[in-house]
GUVO-431088 format. One record per residue: residue in three letters; x, y, z of N, C-alpha, C in turn. Coordinates in pm, whole numbers, plus 32768, in hexadecimal, padded with zeros to 4 digits. Layout:
N
ALAXYZXYZXYZ ...
END
This chain:
181
UNK804F7F697FF980197FFD7FEE803380657FE9 UNK804280F07FB1808281687FAB808581AF802C UNK810D81FC80518121822680E180B682A680BE UNK807982B9805A8036836980577F948325808F UNK7F78829F807F7EF2827D809B7EF9823F8120 UNK7F848223817A7F8981FF81EA7F79827B823F UNK7FE1830082127FC4839782227F338392824C UNK7EDA83B581D37E1A83B281B87DEF838D8222 UNK7E0182E7821C7DD282B582AF7DF782DF832A UNK7E8482F983497E63833083D67E46839A841D UNK7E31840A83767E0F84A083977D6F845983B8 UNK7D57841383747CAA83FA838F7C8F83DB841C UNK7CF8837684627D0D835584F57D1483BD854C UNK7D59842985397D5A848D85667CDC84F48564 UNK7CAE850E85147C28854A84FC7BA28526854A UNK7BD484C2853C7B56843F85547B4F84848634 UNK7C02845C864D7C07848B86FA7BBF851F8700 UNK7BD1859086BF7BA0862586EC7B0D8609867B UNK7AC885C386547A5185DE86397A02857586BA UNK7A52850686D67A0F84DA876B79FB854B87F1 UNK7A80859488067A5B860D88517A1686628821 UNK79D7868F87BC799F86EE8791790786CE878E UNK78EC8650878F784F860F879A784C85FC8845 UNK788D8618888178AB85F68914785B86778961 UNK788B86CC89027897875A893F780C877E8928 UNK77DF8772889477538784886976D3874288BC UNK770286A188D976A6868E893E766C868D89BE UNK770A86E78A0076F9873C8A6D767D87AD8A5F UNK76B1880189DE764E884389E375B0882689D7 UNK759187D389717538878B897E74DC875289E8 UNK752C87578A70751187278AF174D387A28B2B UNK751B88048ADF74C188818B35754C88CA8B9C UNK75B1885E8B89762588768BC9768E88E58B79 UNK76DA89608BC9774F89AD8B7B77B089488B4D UNK77AE89538AC47815894D8A7278A589988A7F UNK790E89418A5D798F896B8A5C79AF89A189C3 UNK79608A1D89B8797C8A6389247A248A828915 UNK7A758A8F89537ACE8AB389337AF48A4088F8 UNK7B0C89C0892E7B3C894688F77B1C893C888A UNK7A68895B88757A57893887D17A72898A8780 UNK7A978A2D87817ACB8A6487397B638A5C872F UNK7BC88A07876C7C4C89CD874C7C39897786E9 UNK7BB9890D87117B9A889786AE7B9088EB860A UNK7B29892D86147B31897D85A47B6D89A4856D UNK7BC689FB85BC7C288A42853E7C8689D68528 UNK7CA78961857A7CF78905851E7CD588BD84AA UNK7C4088B684BA7C0B88A5842F7C1E88C683C7 UNK7C19897983F27C3A89A283807CB289C1837A UNK7D1289B983B07D9B89C483777DF389488363 UNK7DDE88C283897E02885B83417DAB881982DB UNK7D2F87E1831E7D09878982BB7CD087CE8212 UNK7CBC8852822B7C60889681D57CE688D78164 UNK7D4E88FE81B87DD1892781A27E4A88988117 UNK7E2F885F81707EA987EC815D7E78877E812C UNK7E32873581667DDF869A81657D63867480F7 UNK7D1586FC80E37CAA870E806E7CFD87067FF8 UNK7D42876C7FF17D9C87A87F6C7E0C87197F48 UNK7E3286D77F917E6286647F577E1C85DE7F19 UNK7DA985C97F7A7D5685707F4B7D1285987ED8 UNK7D0386377EAC7CD286297E3D7D0186097DDD UNK7D9C86417DD77E1686227D967E13855D7D7C UNK7E0685227DB57E2F84927DB07D9C844D7D6D UNK7D1084887D8E7CA3846E7D797CA784A77CF5 UNK7CCC85277CBD7CB6851B7C217D3384A37BDC UNK7DA684B37BE77DCD84327BD87D7C83C07BB4 UNK7D4C83A07C157CFA83157C107C7F83137BB6 UNK7C4583977BA07BD783B17B2C7C2C83A87AB0 UNK7C6383E37AA67CC883C77A247CFF836A79F4 UNK7D0782F77A2D7D4482737A227CAE82077A12 UNK7C5282557A7E7BED81F57A627B5D824C7A6E UNK7B19825579FC7ACA829779DC7A3082757A2C UNK7A5A820B7A5A79C881C07A8579D082077B21 UNK7A13821D7B527A3D82647BCC7A1B831C7BE4 UNK7A1F834D7B807A0D83F07B46799184287BAA UNK792C83F27B8578B884107BF678AF841E7C63 UNK78F283B57CA478FF83817D4C798783F27D82 UNK79D0841A7CF57A56846B7D3D7A2184DB7D39 UNK79C2850D7CBE79A6859A7CC3793885BE7D2C UNK78FD855F7D7B788785717DE978F085727E81 UNK7966853C7E7179A685487EDF79ED85A57EED UNK7A2F85F87E6E7A5286497E787A0E86C67E8B UNK797C86E37E41791F87267E7F78F587007F1A UNK7917869D7F7F78DB86997FD8795B86E58028 UNK79E7871780027A40874780027A1187CA8059 UNK79EC882A7FD679A288957FEF796588B3802F UNK78EF883A80727884883B80B878A28860812B UNK790E88088149793A87FF81DB797B887D81E2 UNK79F388AD81A879EC892A81C179BA899D81EF UNK79268986816E78EC8A2F81C5788B89F58216 UNK78888960822677FE894B82B3786A89588315 UNK78DE89488338795C896A836F79608A2683D4 UNK794C8A38832E79618AD8837479048B1283A1 UNK78798B04836E780F8B40839A77DC8B0D8447 UNK78238A6C845D78118A5184C6785C8A81853D UNK78E18A8784EC797D8AE6853879218B73854C UNK790A8B98850378CD8C3F852E78658C3F8587 UNK77EE8BEC857B77878BE0861777FA8BF18699 UNK783C8B7286A0787D8B4B870078E48BC8874D UNK790D8BEB86EA795D8C7E86FB791A8D018739 UNK789A8CE3871278298D6F8711782F8D4C879C UNK78168CBA87D977DE8CB68851785B8CDE88C4 UNK78D28CEA8877796B8CCA88E5795B8D7288EA UNK79168DBE8859794B8E5F889378E58E8088CF UNK78718E57890277F18E89894177AF8E6B88ED UNK77608E60887B76F48E86884376968DF9884A UNK761A8E37881F75A58DA6884F75908D8287E3 UNK758D8D01880875718C89877575398C0E87BF UNK74ED8BF2877274698B9287A974AC8B1887B1 UNK74B88AEC882274EB8A4D884974BA89D487ED UNK744E89D387CF740B897F87817451899286FA UNK74348A2986A874AF8A0E8630752C89E28648 UNK756B8A0D868E760689F186D4760C894C86AB UNK75D38911873475D08877872575AD88548688 UNK752D8896864D751D882285E3757D88288553 UNK75A688C78566760288D184EF767F88808534 UNK769F887E85C5770D881185F9771C8788859D UNK76D2876B85CA766586AD85D67689869E8547 UNK762F86F484D5765B86C08442771C86D883EB UNK7754875D844377D687368422782486A5843D UNK77FA869F84CF784886448512782B85AD84AC UNK779385AA8473776285308443779A853383CB UNK77B985A9839C77DB859082DF785E858482CC UNK78B885DE8327793C859583317987850A8339 UNK792484D983A87906843783FA78FB83E8832F UNK787C84078315786C83CC82B878C283CE8244 UNK78EA845682107967847381A679D583F681CB UNK79DE8434822E7A8083D5821F7A7F833B820B UNK79E08303825C79CC8290823E79BC825581A3 UNK796982AA81837962829780DC79EC8295808A UNK7A3982D280C87ACC8302806D7B09827E8093 UNK7B38821D81087B8A81B781317B3E815E8129 UNK7AB1815E80DF7A5280D680927A4880C98015 UNK7A3581367FE27A27813D7F497AA581A47F08 UNK7AD381D77F3F7B3782197ED57BE581B37EF4 UNK7BEC81BA7F7C7C9781847F7F7C8D810A7F56 UNK7C4380A17F507C6680337F317C6D804F7E5D UNK7C1D80877E587C2C80C07DB57CBA80C07D8A UNK7CE7813F7DE37D5181737DDC7DC481037DBA UNK7DBE809C7E297E2C801A7E2D7E447FD67DC8 UNK7DAD7FF17D6C7DE67F6F7D267DE87FE47C97 UNK7DBF80367C787DBE809B7C057E4380CB7BE2 UNK7E7981177C617EE481847C497F8281137C33 UNK7FBE81457BEE802B80F57C098098812A7C59 UNK813480C87C9B815E81187C9581BD818C7C99 UNK81C2816E7BCB81FA82057BBD819E82797BC9 UNK810A82527BCF809B82CD7C20809883077C87 UNK80D2829B7CE980FA82BD7D67816B82F77D6C UNK81C982FF7D43823C831F7D38824083B17D2B UNK81F583BA7CAC81EA846C7C83819084A07CEA UNK810684777D4680A584C57D83812884B57E01 UNK816684647E2B81AC846D7EC3822F84CF7E88 UNK825184F47E1C82B685757DEC827085F57DF8 UNK821C86067DDD81AA86947DC5813186677E4B UNK813986337E9880FC86537F26816886C87F6D UNK8123871C7FB6816887967FF98198875180A6 UNK81E4875C80A6821A8722814981D787818193 UNK8160879381BB80FB87A4822A81238782829B UNK815887DD8300816D87AF837E80CF87B183D9 UNK80B2873C83FF8014874F8440802D877E84D3 UNK7FE3880B84E08032885F854C7FEA882A85DF UNK7FAC879585CE7F518775864F7F8D86E98666 UNK7FBF868285C37FCB86068603807585F585B6 UNK807E866D859B8111865B85688158864C85C5 UNK81ED86748599828586468616826C86CD865A UNK8238872E8648823F87BC86B781B687C386CC UNK816187EC873580ED88198750810188A18750 UNK808388EC86E4806F89778710803B89A08755 UNK80848A0787CE802C8A2F886D7FC18A248856 UNK7F708A5487EF7F058A7187F37E8189D28819 UNK7EF5898A87C67E9288E387F77EC088CD8854 UNK7EFE88C688A67F25889E893F7E868867895F UNK7E3E88DC899A7DD5889389C27D9788238962 UNK7D82882B89017D3C87B888C67D88871F88DA UNK7DFF873088D47E68869889017E3F86938982 UNK7E2B86E989D87E2886BC8A627DAF86778A69 UNK7D2586AD8A0E7CB186888A2D7CAD85D889EB UNK7D1685C589717D15855D896F7D5884EE8993 UNK7DCE852389E17E1E84B68A3C7DBE84968AC0 UNK7D5284F38B047CF184E38B247C8B84628B4D UNK7C7C844B8A927C0184198A7A7C4F83858A55 UNK7CE583348A627D0E82D28A557CFD82A88AC4 
END
């Protein structure tokens, strides 16, 4: 299996940890309790910084190559790439709502909760679909030469949370993940 697929799968596992934290905070709100809005803001900041800027663009390049080599995958690839944009947009809207609360603004807890649950569910379903429908096709369709070329073109972006050096703004997230182990 390609090192890039292993990297993407590892990143999906990391995102899953964040989604579990986010989901737990949204459920806290659902129970009528105070949620940790700062933690939710930090999670959404990370989702905008790493998945939206590094992870999804890399997937887009790899998946586009798949569609070029396997035209039967084109519709699926188009759907997945469109979901990347939908996730980015939905994440921004949710993040803006959470930031509004942190900034003292008033928003409906129901609205915040509904959008948060939708974001978590879509992100989880999206990752599962990539792993079940796209990754196996990549393994069978792309050649060693394709992987070499894609790897060479892949930006070596350091993950600010799960990489070698943790960005200080994400230390609380990492602490929360460690507490859940």
